[in-house]
Backbone bond lengths (Angstrom), bond angles and torsions (degrees), N, CA, C in turn:
res aa  C-N    CA-C-N  psi(-1)  N-CA   C-N-CA  omega(-1)  CA-C   N-CA-C  phi
1 X - - - 1.464 - - 1.514 108.95 -
2 X 1.307 115.73 133.57 1.458 120.22 -176.64 1.518 110.30 -112.90
3 X 1.330 115.42 138.67 1.455 120.27 177.13 1.518 111.21 -71.71
4 X 1.343 116.78 149.91 1.464 121.26 -172.72 1.520 113.94 -110.04
5 X 1.319 119.09 -10.56 1.459 120.39 -172.50 1.517 113.39 -104.45
6 X 1.318 117.86 14.42 1.448 121.66 179.55 1.521 109.57 -114.04
7 X 1.328 115.77 159.71 1.458 120.19 178.77 1.517 110.09 -63.46
8 X 1.328 116.64 -35.43 1.457 121.60 178.60 1.528 108.71 -120.01
9 X 1.329 117.78 150.34 1.476 119.59 178.97 1.520 112.16 -56.59
10 X 1.311 115.17 139.85 1.460 121.40 177.09 1.518 108.70 -118.39
11 X 1.308 117.06 129.17 1.459 120.31 -179.67 1.525 110.04 -73.99
12 X 1.316 115.55 136.17 1.463 121.61 178.21 1.522 107.89 -118.54
13 X 1.317 116.39 135.95 1.456 120.77 -177.45 1.528 109.37 -108.73
14 X 1.323 116.88 100.79 1.464 119.99 179.87 1.518 111.34 -77.74
15 X 1.322 117.28 173.98 1.467 120.14 176.53 1.529 110.85 -59.54
16 X 1.321 116.35 157.82 1.462 120.16 -176.09 1.524 111.48 -62.59
17 X 1.356 117.80 -25.56 1.463 119.54 177.78 1.523 111.18 -62.17
18 X 1.352 116.49 -33.30 1.462 120.68 175.88 1.509 110.16 -85.00
19 X 1.326 116.21 -43.14 1.459 121.80 -176.22 1.530 111.17 -58.04
20 X 1.333 116.92 -35.64 1.465 121.17 -177.64 1.518 113.02 -89.73
21 X 1.333 116.96 4.90 1.458 121.02 -178.55 1.523 110.74 -109.94
22 X 1.318 115.17 158.22 1.455 120.02 171.95 1.522 107.87 -85.06
23 X 1.327 116.56 129.70 1.466 120.83 179.33 1.516 109.23 -79.70
24 X 1.316 116.16 122.50 1.467 121.14 -179.81 1.518 111.40 -89.64
25 X 1.335 116.81 -37.74 1.467 120.76 179.30 1.519 108.45 -157.57
26 X 1.321 115.57 153.37 1.463 120.73 179.22 1.523 108.59 -148.93
27 X 1.313 117.05 141.00 1.458 122.17 177.24 1.517 108.21 -143.08
28 X 1.318 116.25 130.97 1.466 120.61 -173.79 1.513 109.53 -140.46
29 X 1.320 115.97 135.87 1.461 119.83 178.85 1.523 108.85 -147.02
30 X 1.313 116.51 108.61 1.452 120.13 176.44 1.508 111.63 71.97
31 X 1.312 116.93 -111.78 1.466 120.73 -173.16 1.516 113.66 -105.60
32 X 1.327 118.08 4.42 1.459 119.70 -178.14 1.526 109.36 -143.66
33 X 1.315 115.69 147.56 1.450 119.84 178.50 1.512 110.74 -154.41
34 X 1.326 115.92 173.27 1.458 122.77 179.97 1.517 108.93 -126.74
35 X 1.324 116.55 139.67 1.455 122.92 177.46 1.525 107.81 -124.48
36 X 1.321 116.84 127.03 1.458 122.66 177.73 1.522 108.27 -111.67
37 X 1.328 116.56 124.60 1.460 121.02 179.74 1.523 110.34 -96.77
38 X 1.330 114.95 166.72 1.464 120.33 -179.76 1.519 111.66 -64.20
39 X 1.316 117.26 -20.06 1.470 121.18 177.61 1.521 112.08 -84.34
40 X 1.340 116.92 9.16 1.473 123.94 178.56 1.520 112.65 68.49
41 X 1.328 117.16 23.92 1.462 120.79 173.16 1.524 109.12 -94.91
42 X 1.326 115.83 142.11 1.458 121.70 178.99 1.524 108.90 -114.07
43 X 1.323 115.24 132.11 1.457 121.90 178.32 1.523 109.24 -117.31
44 X 1.337 115.70 140.18 1.461 121.89 174.57 1.520 107.73 -93.67
45 X 1.300 115.45 129.42 1.462 123.10 -178.82 1.526 106.97 -109.20
46 X 1.317 117.39 111.62 1.462 122.13 178.77 1.510 109.60 -113.07
47 X 1.319 115.20 133.27 1.446 121.56 -169.70 1.522 110.63 -116.54
48 X 1.325 117.07 130.86 1.456 121.28 174.59 1.520 110.84 -85.00
49 X 1.321 117.26 -159.27 1.462 120.74 179.67 1.521 111.99 -67.56
50 X 1.302 116.16 -28.63 1.465 121.21 178.63 1.524 108.80 -124.11
51 X 1.322 116.53 150.20 1.444 119.42 -177.54 1.529 112.52 -68.76
52 X 1.334 116.88 -12.93 1.463 118.80 174.14 1.520 111.22 -69.72
53 X 1.343 117.11 -14.43 1.465 121.45 -178.44 1.527 112.90 -100.22
54 X 1.322 116.92 14.28 1.458 119.92 -179.18 1.521 110.82 -62.02
55 X 1.333 115.29 136.94 1.464 120.84 178.04 1.522 109.22 -123.86
56 X 1.310 115.80 139.11 1.460 122.24 178.52 1.518 108.90 -119.45
57 X 1.330 115.74 135.67 1.460 120.15 176.47 1.523 108.83 -142.94
58 X 1.327 117.77 144.18 1.473 120.27 -179.19 1.522 111.04 -72.83
59 X 1.325 115.30 144.77 1.465 121.26 173.54 1.521 107.17 -100.31
60 X 1.319 116.43 119.71 1.451 120.94 -176.58 1.528 109.36 -91.83
61 X 1.331 115.74 121.31 1.457 121.71 178.53 1.522 108.50 -128.32
62 X 1.323 116.19 167.51 1.459 121.63 178.40 1.532 109.32 -55.86
63 X 1.331 116.53 132.21 1.463 119.31 -175.79 1.519 113.21 -72.01
64 X 1.334 117.63 -3.54 1.466 120.04 174.26 1.527 111.61 -84.47
65 X 1.347 117.13 -11.28 1.468 121.85 179.84 1.525 108.94 -86.89
66 X 1.321 115.89 127.12 1.469 121.12 175.66 1.532 107.53 -110.31
67 X 1.338 117.55 99.69 1.469 119.86 -174.88 1.529 111.80 -67.58
68 X 1.319 115.02 141.91 1.465 121.57 176.66 1.525 111.40 -110.39
69 X 1.361 115.84 -38.14 1.461 120.90 179.80 1.518 109.00 -146.47
70 X 1.339 115.87 158.63 1.465 121.34 175.23 1.518 108.46 -130.46
71 X 1.329 115.67 154.60 1.459 121.34 179.50 1.518 109.13 -145.06
72 X 1.331 116.32 132.80 1.464 122.27 176.25 1.524 108.06 -138.20
73 X 1.346 116.09 116.10 1.457 119.51 -178.42 1.518 109.89 -161.42
74 X 1.325 115.69 139.47 1.466 122.33 176.85 1.535 111.57 51.08
75 X 1.319 117.20 43.39 1.464 123.96 178.31 1.528 112.79 63.63
76 X 1.321 116.26 19.04 1.460 121.96 175.08 1.528 107.67 -117.28
77 X 1.336 116.11 144.17 1.453 120.23 -175.81 1.525 109.61 -136.34
78 X 1.342 115.73 148.42 1.461 119.86 -178.25 1.520 110.59 -148.27
79 X 1.323 114.41 149.79 1.462 123.64 169.73 1.523 106.80 -122.68
80 X 1.317 117.02 130.14 1.460 122.65 173.19 1.531 107.16 -109.95
81 X 1.325 117.09 122.36 1.463 118.49 -176.55 1.524 111.58 -96.68
82 X 1.331 115.88 177.53 1.461 120.88 -174.39 1.523 112.91 -69.88
83 X 1.324 118.05 -14.44 1.460 121.98 178.70 1.527 112.85 -94.87
84 X 1.327 117.19 3.97 1.455 119.58 -179.59 1.512 114.08 82.10
85 X 1.337 116.47 18.70 1.466 120.93 174.50 1.524 109.14 -92.63
86 X 1.331 116.03 149.55 1.465 121.65 178.84 1.518 109.39 -121.49
87 X 1.327 115.43 135.83 1.460 122.75 176.95 1.523 107.79 -118.26
88 X 1.331 116.70 126.18 1.461 122.77 -174.80 1.521 110.39 -115.73
89 X 1.346 116.01 150.44 1.455 121.90 168.05 1.525 108.69 -159.34
90 X 1.342 115.50 167.85 1.455 121.00 -175.83 1.513 111.53 101.75
91 X 1.321 116.94 -152.61 1.463 122.77 -178.98 1.527 109.21 -85.89
92 X 1.320 116.59 92.88 1.457 122.43 -174.50 1.528 109.70 -109.86
93 X 1.323 116.90 103.34 1.470 122.72 175.43 1.524 112.15 50.24
94 X 1.314 116.04 49.04 1.458 120.83 176.32 1.518 114.35 86.74
95 X 1.317 117.31 -6.83 1.455 121.34 176.85 1.519 109.53 -104.15
96 X 1.339 116.06 146.51 1.456 119.44 171.02 1.520 107.66 -104.35
97 X 1.321 116.52 114.96 1.454 122.36 -179.54 1.523 107.24 -106.44
98 X 1.310 116.31 118.48 1.461 121.28 -168.88 1.517 113.19 -76.24
99 X 1.328 117.40 -38.82 1.457 121.16 -175.21 1.525 110.00 -123.83
100 X 1.341 118.52 155.16 1.464 120.28 176.32 1.527 111.29 -52.72
101 X 1.326 115.57 122.77 1.461 121.55 -174.55 1.527 109.09 -128.40
102 X 1.312 116.64 134.83 1.456 121.18 179.67 1.525 109.76 -57.17
103 X 1.316 115.83 133.19 1.467 122.21 -174.35 1.517 112.68 -48.36
104 X 1.336 117.43 -49.85 1.462 120.90 -173.29 1.527 112.46 -72.39
105 X 1.333 117.32 -11.60 1.467 120.21 176.49 1.520 112.07 -86.69
106 X 1.339 116.78 -7.01 1.466 121.81 174.51 1.523 107.46 -89.70
107 X 1.313 117.14 125.08 1.461 121.08 -171.04 1.528 112.53 -53.87
108 X 1.336 117.85 -37.13 1.461 120.77 -178.10 1.523 112.39 -60.01
109 X 1.331 117.36 -26.36 1.457 121.29 -174.15 1.523 112.90 -113.23
110 X 1.323 116.81 9.49 1.467 120.40 -173.31 1.525 112.42 -65.14
111 X 1.328 118.27 -22.63 1.464 121.17 -178.45 1.524 113.29 -91.54
112 X 1.324 117.74 -1.15 1.455 119.90 178.13 1.531 110.24 -68.36
113 X 1.338 117.26 149.05 1.469 119.07 176.70 1.524 111.03 -57.95
114 X 1.307 116.22 141.49 1.477 120.60 178.10 1.525 108.40 -89.58
115 X 1.313 113.47 71.85 1.458 121.49 179.91 1.522 108.80 -123.64
116 X 1.318 114.91 168.76 1.458 120.25 -177.70 1.525 110.52 -67.35
117 X 1.335 115.87 131.27 1.465 122.58 179.36 1.529 108.47 -101.76
118 X 1.322 115.97 135.56 1.468 120.31 -179.57 1.515 113.27 -105.60
119 X 1.345 117.71 -21.21 1.463 118.47 -177.37 1.529 110.72 -159.48
120 X 1.331 114.97 147.06 1.466 123.08 170.36 1.519 107.02 -127.71
121 X 1.323 116.89 140.68 1.468 121.15 176.93 1.518 108.92 -132.57
122 X 1.340 116.60 142.00 1.457 122.33 -178.68 1.520 110.42 -113.39
123 X 1.341 115.75 131.33 1.452 121.71 167.38 1.520 108.94 -102.09
124 X 1.342 116.31 -172.59 1.452 119.56 -178.76 1.511 112.44 -57.92
125 X 1.337 116.46 -48.10 1.466 120.98 179.40 1.522 111.35 -137.19
126 X 1.327 116.28 24.21 1.462 119.97 175.99 1.522 109.10 -142.26
127 X 1.314 115.41 168.01 1.465 119.88 178.94 1.518 109.70 -145.67
128 X 1.334 114.96 159.61 1.460 122.03 179.83 1.517 109.22 -129.26
129 X 1.324 116.06 143.18 1.460 122.99 179.84 1.520 107.79 -128.41
130 X 1.332 116.74 125.17 1.459 122.24 -177.35 1.524 109.75 -115.72
131 X 1.336 115.96 125.56 1.459 121.52 178.82 1.527 110.38 -92.60
132 X 1.328 115.89 159.85 1.465 119.61 -174.03 1.521 113.15 -66.18
133 X 1.322 118.55 -19.27 1.462 121.05 177.81 1.532 111.65 -85.31
134 X 1.345 116.42 1.47 1.460 120.12 176.58 1.508 114.97 95.99
135 X 1.338 117.43 1.65 1.472 120.12 178.04 1.523 109.67 -77.21
136 X 1.342 115.72 136.55 1.466 121.95 -176.36 1.515 110.15 -120.53
137 X 1.341 116.34 130.44 1.461 122.70 178.07 1.525 108.86 -124.56
138 X 1.348 115.84 141.31 1.460 121.28 176.36 1.516 109.77 -131.11
139 X 1.345 115.63 153.02 1.459 121.37 177.70 1.514 108.79 -151.92
140 X 1.341 115.81 159.63 1.453 121.27 176.66 1.516 113.00 117.50
141 X 1.313 115.56 -149.56 1.463 122.28 -177.78 1.525 110.17 -66.76
142 X 1.331 116.56 133.09 1.463 121.44 178.29 1.517 111.35 -127.17
143 X 1.333 116.80 23.38 1.467 120.25 -175.78 1.519 112.79 -66.70
144 X 1.342 117.70 -19.75 1.462 121.69 177.61 1.534 111.38 -113.10
145 X 1.316 117.08 14.11 1.455 120.14 -178.60 1.510 113.57 76.39
146 X 1.341 118.11 17.20 1.467 120.99 -173.17 1.521 114.04 -72.44
147 X 1.346 117.61 -9.37 1.461 119.39 176.02 1.526 112.08 -88.68
148 X 1.336 117.54 -10.23 1.464 120.46 176.92 1.513 114.19 70.84
149 X 1.334 117.49 32.84 1.457 121.59 -177.88 1.522 113.00 -89.56
150 X 1.337 117.00 -1.69 1.458 120.56 -178.62 1.514 113.00 83.92
151 X 1.330 117.22 7.94 1.463 121.49 179.39 1.519 107.57 -154.40
152 X 1.332 114.76 176.74 1.464 120.57 177.24 1.520 108.34 -113.68
153 X 1.310 116.62 117.98 1.456 122.36 175.91 1.521 107.48 -121.66
154 X 1.310 116.66 155.44 1.452 119.19 -176.71 1.525 112.12 -66.97
155 X 1.339 117.27 -42.11 1.461 119.84 -175.93 1.526 108.61 -165.48
156 X 1.312 116.51 140.27 1.459 121.81 176.49 1.515 108.28 -129.16
157 X 1.328 116.63 108.20 1.462 120.30 -178.03 1.521 111.70 -77.74
158 X 1.328 117.33 -36.62 1.450 120.30 -177.37 1.524 109.93 -83.53
159 X 1.325 118.99 123.84 1.464 120.69 -178.50 1.523 111.78 -57.00
160 X 1.327 115.74 134.93 1.460 122.06 -179.94 1.520 109.27 -116.48
161 X 1.332 115.65 140.02 1.458 119.35 179.67 1.524 110.01 -80.89
162 X 1.321 116.87 137.53 1.462 122.84 176.23 1.522 108.86 -126.23
163 X 1.330 115.46 165.73 1.465 122.42 -179.01 1.528 111.53 54.81
164 X 1.328 115.53 43.22 1.467 119.85 178.96 1.526 109.39 -61.89
165 X 1.308 115.94 136.62 1.448 120.59 179.83 1.514 114.31 81.68
166 X 1.347 117.44 -0.31 1.456 122.46 177.87 1.533 107.86 -125.61
167 X 1.304 117.66 90.19 1.477 119.83 -176.56 1.519 112.10 -56.92
168 X 1.330 114.69 137.74 1.466 122.79 -177.14 1.523 108.68 -107.59
169 X 1.343 116.87 139.17 1.462 119.11 177.20 1.519 113.14 -109.02
170 X 1.354 117.62 -14.36 1.459 118.97 177.20 1.525 109.38 -157.71
171 X 1.335 115.99 147.90 1.464 122.42 -179.09 1.520 109.02 -135.63
172 X 1.327 116.05 146.17 1.463 121.66 174.29 1.517 107.64 -144.86
173 X 1.335 116.86 153.55 1.459 121.61 -179.39 1.518 109.95 -130.37
174 X 1.338 115.75 136.11 1.449 121.60 166.55 1.515 108.66 -91.81
175 X 1.324 116.32 -167.90 1.467 118.46 -178.28 1.516 111.25 -58.47
176 X 1.331 118.29 -47.30 1.460 120.94 179.70 1.520 111.96 -142.54
177 X 1.324 115.60 41.20 1.465 121.51 169.67 1.526 107.89 -149.46
178 X 1.333 115.80 167.31 1.464 121.40 -178.02 1.516 109.29 -136.25
179 X 1.333 115.38 151.77 1.459 121.93 -178.96 1.522 108.07 -136.80
180 X 1.336 116.34 138.08 1.460 120.88 178.35 1.521 109.51 -130.80
181 X 1.334 115.06 145.35 1.461 121.64 171.73 1.522 106.78 -106.14
182 X 1.345 116.19 123.41 1.451 120.78 -178.95 1.530 110.50 -82.89
183 X 1.330 115.48 150.31 1.460 120.20 176.88 1.521 110.07 -61.25
184 X 1.336 116.38 -39.96 1.462 121.38 -178.76 1.520 110.97 -70.52
185 X 1.323 117.39 112.00 1.466 125.05 174.12 1.527 113.63 61.58
186 X 1.313 118.24 9.66 1.455 120.06 -179.93 1.509 113.16 63.56
187 X 1.323 117.59 30.48 1.461 121.00 -179.06 1.533 110.21 -69.97
188 X 1.314 115.63 147.35 1.463 122.07 -178.81 1.519 109.29 -108.64
189 X 1.314 116.96 131.71 1.460 120.57 171.83 1.520 108.24 -128.62
190 X 1.323 115.45 148.25 1.453 119.83 -176.09 1.513 109.95 -143.29
191 X 1.340 114.35 156.25 1.453 119.83 -176.58 1.515 109.10 -158.18
192 X 1.331 115.66 158.43 1.457 121.45 -177.25 1.509 110.78 116.21
193 X 1.314 117.91 -151.14 1.454 121.90 -177.40 1.521 110.75 -71.88
194 X 1.331 115.70 131.98 1.461 121.50 -179.72 1.518 109.13 -97.14
195 X 1.320 116.31 94.21 1.458 120.46 176.47 1.519 110.02 -68.54
196 X 1.336 118.34 159.04 1.465 120.42 177.32 1.523 110.81 -53.00
197 X 1.343 114.55 128.26 1.464 123.26 176.99 1.522 114.17 71.24
198 X 1.321 118.20 1.53 1.459 119.03 178.94 1.522 110.27 -67.76
199 X 1.325 116.18 -43.40 1.466 120.06 -178.78 1.524 109.73 -138.44
200 X 1.314 117.69 46.98 1.447 120.09 179.86 1.515 111.02 78.41
201 X 1.329 116.63 -153.89 1.461 120.53 -174.53 1.521 112.09 -104.76
202 X 1.329 116.58 28.92 1.456 120.52 179.84 1.525 109.61 -80.81
203 X 1.324 116.98 101.31 1.464 121.69 176.15 1.525 111.89 49.56
204 X 1.303 116.35 58.76 1.457 121.18 -177.49 1.529 110.49 -53.29
205 X 1.328 114.97 134.04 1.459 123.62 179.71 1.529 113.18 66.67
206 X 1.319 116.70 20.19 1.467 119.93 170.92 1.520 107.33 -122.13
207 X 1.311 115.91 174.69 1.457 119.56 -175.88 1.522 110.97 -92.25
208 X 1.317 116.74 140.39 1.460 121.04 166.55 1.514 105.85 -116.89
209 X 1.333 115.81 128.00 1.445 119.50 -157.53 1.525 115.83 -93.63
210 X 1.313 117.22 -70.52 1.453 120.16 -166.83 1.517 111.29 -75.82
211 X 1.331 119.34 130.20 1.459 120.60 177.50 1.515 110.96 -57.24
212 X 1.299 117.02 140.97 1.450 121.59 179.19 1.520 109.15 -145.53
213 X 1.317 116.69 131.28 1.457 120.39 176.69 1.520 110.92 -85.02
214 X 1.323 117.34 -3.02 1.463 121.74 177.29 1.518 108.12 -124.13
215 X 1.335 118.28 81.03 1.461 121.83 -178.05 1.523 111.52 -56.54
216 X 1.308 115.70 147.30 1.462 121.29 -176.35 1.522 110.54 -100.09
217 X 1.324 114.54 157.10 1.467 121.50 171.64 1.513 112.46 56.44
218 X 1.327 115.58 -133.53 1.460 120.37 -176.09 1.511 112.09 -66.23
219 X 1.337 116.88 -20.90 1.463 118.86 177.39 1.518 110.40 -62.51
220 X 1.352 116.74 -34.18 1.457 119.58 -179.72 1.523 110.61 -61.61
221 X 1.332 116.61 -43.53 1.460 120.03 179.01 1.521 111.16 -68.15
222 X 1.329 115.77 -41.51 1.457 119.55 -177.45 1.524 111.26 -63.16
223 X 1.331 116.84 -34.62 1.450 121.09 -172.95 1.527 113.14 -103.74
224 X 1.326 118.32 12.71 1.455 119.11 -175.61 1.530 111.61 -61.87
225 X 1.325 117.49 -30.66 1.459 120.84 179.89 1.521 112.58 -83.41
226 X 1.324 116.38 -4.80 1.450 119.45 -175.90 1.527 112.92 -88.57
227 X 1.337 117.92 -1.73 1.454 119.27 174.97 1.526 109.32 -71.32
228 X 1.325 116.28 156.16 1.461 122.79 -177.42 1.529 110.42 57.63
229 X 1.323 115.40 39.51 1.464 120.42 179.76 1.524 110.03 -69.47
230 X 1.321 115.46 143.41 1.454 122.15 177.75 1.523 110.33 -108.64
231 X 1.333 116.76 -43.41 1.453 122.11 179.67 1.511 110.03 -136.83
232 X 1.320 115.66 149.01 1.456 120.45 -179.93 1.521 109.49 -144.75
233 X 1.330 115.97 143.60 1.457 121.33 179.21 1.524 108.32 -147.58
234 X 1.325 116.39 155.55 1.461 121.38 -178.21 1.521 110.81 -128.98
235 X 1.335 115.53 143.38 1.447 122.06 163.40 1.515 108.31 -97.96
236 X 1.314 117.47 -166.30 1.460 120.12 178.61 1.524 111.54 -54.45
237 X 1.349 116.45 -45.27 1.465 120.64 -173.52 1.525 112.93 -140.96
238 X 1.335 116.88 30.50 1.457 119.44 176.36 1.528 110.15 -148.57
239 X 1.337 115.07 165.55 1.455 122.50 -177.65 1.524 108.57 -126.68
240 X 1.322 116.94 142.31 1.466 123.24 172.37 1.524 107.34 -123.86
241 X 1.340 115.70 127.84 1.464 121.00 -177.61 1.518 109.75 -130.66
242 X 1.325 117.00 137.13 1.461 121.13 169.02 1.524 107.87 -114.34
243 X 1.336 116.62 144.30 1.461 119.86 -177.38 1.523 111.36 -117.51
244 X 1.338 115.49 -174.03 1.461 120.62 -175.94 1.518 112.58 -62.75
245 X 1.323 117.11 -24.00 1.463 121.27 -179.09 1.539 111.96 -83.36
246 X 1.330 115.76 8.22 1.470 122.28 -179.35 1.535 112.01 60.84
247 X 1.318 115.03 31.21 1.461 120.74 173.88 1.521 109.46 -102.72
248 X 1.311 116.45 149.97 1.463 121.78 -178.43 1.522 108.48 -115.38
249 X 1.331 116.57 133.90 1.451 122.20 -179.02 1.520 109.59 -124.26
250 X 1.326 115.89 140.90 1.455 123.21 177.45 1.532 108.98 -113.30
251 X 1.317 116.74 144.30 1.466 120.35 175.45 1.513 108.61 -141.42
């Protein structure tokens, strides 16, 4: 395991229960992270000011849950299990949820379809939920258009579907923007706050609202390499994309 907050990688020595296991998934953001082992055990990784102060503790969940992936970002945490269920905790849309709780048992999400979920992504104050049939829902802060509703609203607690009729295969969120990879040709569309150089010179530092798989103007040139995308990830204000040619692009 390598530390993320230093100029150079720092080796971290976890407990032997982790050290002797194969790591299935890991997610780390700031001072806290989650580690999922091949034995389906989840460990919480808490980091002090120095990596010598790292602490590991097991996360106890119902033994009927078989975790497939973990996510920790912006003080929000999630477990995705092998049945397509999602368990959330942390700072979720203005609520503090203390323990991993099934998505549909949280009142804010009770109206979502009870279908298999393939991915969850967290932004600074918004989140995205992707179902296996390609339907995409977003909720939370929309002050920069990051929910893709075609307008700017202060906050939307109830998840709203976007990109209707355009199945999505992957979603990622920056601090206040969102990015989706469409099933069709692996096209990339993005919406929300346009940081400098994120999408060319289209209204730098302003919001571009409605998701579009055919970016306009300078966005078309900026994103020409993003077609046939295979994987996508976001930092606070940048995007990383890999395509079918096994090339990686930063924006």
